[in-house]
C-alpha positions, 0 to 999 in steps of 0.5 A, spaced: 205 249 432 207 247 426 203 249 420 203 241 416 199 245 410 206 246 408 208 239 408 201 236 403 202 229 400 201 229 394 198 221 394 194 222 400 188 221 396 191 214 394 193 213 402 184 215 403 183 209 399 187 204 403 186 207 409 177 207 408 178 200 406 181 198 413 176 202 417 171 197 413 174 191 415 173 193 422 167 197 422 163 191 418 167 186 423 162 188 428 157 185 425 159 181 419 159 175 424 152 176 427 149 172 423 154 167 421 153 166 429 147 160 428 152 155 423 158 157 426 155 154 434 152 148 430 158 147 427 163 147 433 158 145 438 158 152 442 153 152 448 148 157 448 151 159 454 158 161 451 156 163 445 155 170 447 163 170 448 163 170 440 161 177 440 163 180 448 171 177 446 172 182 440 168 188 445 172 187 451 179 187 447 177 192 442 173 197 447 178 196 452 185 197 448 183 203 444 185 208 449 192 204 449 192 204 442 191 211 440 197 212 444 202 207 441 200 210 435 202 217 437 208 214 440 211 209 434 208 213 428 201 213 426 203 208 419 207 203 422 201 201 428 196 202 421 200 197 418 202 192 425 194 193 426 192 190 419 197 184 419 195 182 426 187 183 425 188 178 418 192 173 422 187 173 427 181 173 422 185 166 419 185 164 426 178 165 426 177 161 420 180 155 421 177 154 428 176 147 430 174 148 438 170 153 442 177 156 445 180 157 438 175 161 437 174 165 442 181 167 442 182 169 435 175 173 436 180 176 442 185 178 438 181 181 432 179 186 437 186 187 440 190 188 433 183 193 431 185 197 437 191 198 435 188 199 427 182 204 428 185 210 431 191 209 427 186 210 421 182 216 423 189 220 426 192 218 419 186 222 417 187 228 422 194 228 420 195 228 412 188 232 410 190 240 413 185 244 407 178 244 410 175 242 404 180 236 401 178 234 410 171 235 408 171 229 403 176 226 406 173 225 413 166 225 408 168 219 406 170 216 412 164 219 416 159 214 411 163 207 413 163 209 420 156 209 419 154 205 414 160 199 416 156 195 421 150 194 416 154 193 410 157 187 416 150 184 416 149 184 408 156 181 407 154 176 413 148 174 409 151 172 403 158 170 405 153 164 411 148 163 405 152 162 400 159 159 402 160 157 409 161 162 416 168 161 416 169 166 410 166 171 415 173 171 418 176 170 412 174 175 407 179 180 412 184 177 409 184 179 403 182 186 405 188 187 409 193 185 404 190 190 399 190 196 404 198 193 407 200 194 400 197 200 398 199 203 405 206 201 405 207 204 397 203 210 399 202 213 405 206 218 408 206 221 415 209 229 417 214 227 421 213 232 426 206 229 429 209 223 433 209 224 440 216 221 443 213 221 451 214 216 455 208 211 456 204 211 461 204 204 464 199 206 471 193 210 465 194 204 461 192 200 466 187 203 469 184 205 462 184 198 460 181 194 466 176 200 467 173 200 460 174 193 461 169 192 466 164 197 464 163 193 458 164 187 462 158 190 466 153 190 461 155 185 458 153 180 464 147 186 465 144 183 459 144 176 461 144 176 469 140 183 470 141 190 472 141 188 479 145 182 479 151 182 484 156 181 479 154 187 475 153 191 479 159 190 482 162 189 474 160 198 474 162 200 481 169 197 479 169 200 472 167 207 476 173 206 481 178 204 476 176 210 470 176 215 477 182 213 479 184 214 470 182 221 471 185 222 477 191 220 475 192 224 467 191 231 472 198 228 475 202 225 471 208 229 465 206 225 460 198 222 461 196 217 456 189 221 455 192 228 456 185 231 460 185 238 455 183 233 449 176 231 452 176 238 456 175 242 450 167 243 449 167 242 442 170 234 442 167 233 449 160 235 446 162 230 439 164 224 444 158 224 448 152 226 442 157 219 438 156 215 443 149 216 445 147 215 437 151 208 436 147 206 443 141 206 439 143 204 432 146 198 435 140 196 438 136 197 432 141 192 428 139 187 431 132 187 433 131 189 427 135 183 424 131 178 429 124 182 426 126 180 419 128 174 419 124 170 425 117 175 424 117 176 418 121 170 415 127 174 410 133 169 409 140 172 411 141 174 404 135 179 403 135 181 410 142 184 409 139 186 403 134 190 407 139 195 410 142 197 403 137 203 403 140 204 410 147 205 407 146 208 401 142 213 406 149 214 410 153 214 404 149 221 402 148 224 408 155 224 410 158 226 402 153 229 399 150 234 405 155 233 411 162 234 407 158 239 402 156 243 408 162 243 412 165 249 410 159 253 409 154 252 417 157 251 424 157 243 425 152 243 430 147 245 425 149 239 422 149 234 428 143 236 431 138 236 425 142 230 423 140 226 429 134 228 430 132 226 422 135 219 424 130 220 431 123 220 426 126 215 421 126 211 429 119 214 430 116 210 424 119 204 426 115 204 432 109 202 428 112 196 425 107 190 427 106 182 424 104 184 418 108 191 416 110 193 409 117 193 408 116 198 402 110 202 406 115 203 412 122 200 413 124 203 407 123 210 408 125 209 415 132 206 414 133 211 408 131 217 414 135 214 419 141 213 413 141 221 411 140 222 418 145 218 421 150 220 415 149 228 415 151 228 423 156 222 423 161 227 418 163 234 422 163 229 428 169 225 426 172 231 423 171 236 429 173 230 434 180 231 432 180 238 429 184 243 433 188 238 437 195 238 436 199 232 433 201 229 437 195 228 441 192 226 434 192 219 436 189 218 442 183 224 440 181 219 434 181 213 439 176 216 443 171 216 437 172 209 436 171 209 444 165 213 445 162 208 439 164 202 441 163 203 449 157 205 446 155 198 443 156 195 448 151 200 452 146 199 446 146 192 446 145 190 453 141 196 455 136 196 449 136 188 449 133 188 456 128 193 456 126 188 450 126 182 453 122 185 459 116 188 455 116 182 452 114 177 457 110 182 461 107 183 455 105 174 454 103 174 460 097 179 460 095 176 454 096 170 454 088 168 456 087 172 449 091 169 444 088 165 439 095 161 438 101 160 443 105 161 435 101 168 434 102 170 441 110 169 441 110 173 435 107 179 437 110 179 444 116 179 440 115 186 437 111 190 442 119 189 445 123 190 440 117 197 440 119 198 446 126 198 446 126 203 439 122 207 442 128 208 448 132 209 442 128 215 439 129 218 445 136 217 445 137 220 438 134 226 441 138 227 447 143 226 442 141 232 437 140 236 443 148 235 446 150 236 439 146 243 439 148 246 446 154 243 448 159 242 440 159 251 438 165 250 434 164 255 427 164 253 420 171 249 418 174 254 413 180 257 412 182 263 417 177 262 420 176 261 428 173 255 432 168 258 437 168 254 442 171 253 450 175 248 455 182 248 453 182 254 456 183 261 452 188 259 447 184 254 444 177 259 443 181 262 437 185 256 434 185 257 427 182 253 424 186 247 421 192 249 423 196 244 426 
């Protein structure tokens, strides 16, 4: 393989600024609209039945098209795909901010998802092909990992500030200056190695099967949240998703230029990263939702105060990613950062199972947030790097898309699964404690908190499982020059790939 170290771009660090800015825009958009949703619903007259589609329309388009977006990045070139994604995302955000009815807002959210599916994998794969020195790669992915982990919490803060002091429409309009700055900067400083393009023909059957299969899977979890797990439409969607995704794997194993080369996911290290990241996101997405409602409904926090309450978690993620993960990635194997990182996060989650009506923020929630942030930041950083490590340059886009796919699908599963558990536990608690309740309001709040803690217990177990998978499946050694990646999956040749030799 060609050694990309020969083509080190002197402007790569400037490029990182604009790539990181674009990634922040995409990640925070997944949560920034959550806090603004009640205001938008009232303003546009969105029905209770349709309000979930403001979130779901984005998730379906984004999650369903990510693999396609990654393949387009390999085919067109990452820089061009990155710019198209930025411009399209900004245009869709402008439409959303100017929405005058439900259909216009939902259409804008779906368009944001489409262009986000181009933007996210091209951003990560640009880093993969531009940063080839192990120590530089560690720093670059430290920044990227911190944004990937903390962007959702930043979205909650920004959403609270914009909604309370300006207007819900600014949760859309704020993307436009982000996109303009990132696009101008990208045009000026981003250069990608020419040999990293993949000019193979597009796998149309793979695109159709992967997209419809992932959309069915994400939509199935959304319907499970609203209709129940045993409802006919829910079961039907899960069966359809299984059939379509199995057919997709069969097709990919036989076509000459597959959308998802199975060598990308069959590698033990990358498979372990995708699985553990997806599980970690399942726990984290549910947590954001529960604690947002806990602080606003139970504790009576304003949207801005709620957003700022998440700041210690963001600080912990940045510290864990840039000061722990990035510094140790070239010294210890990835599993010794990912496994302990997820376990530290699970301890933080464990503390949150103790929340009650009168829980003190400084005494319990603050230390829990710090542990969650430190643990997730430490684990995310080597995971992001390892997900594209040792992959051929022509596959960098689709390998990057798999990272985003595991996160997006994990988020959809986490929201639906943990919400369903919380709702069931809330109902059971209210029924069993109705006779002894001092007031209806107190029972309602206590039932809500019981539902949250029941779901958070599941999130603790999910994070522990993510740690076990990372420790047992991820066998890569520390990422340093001249070393080798110990692992298995793509065959004997990849077990001894020189680190970072693309």
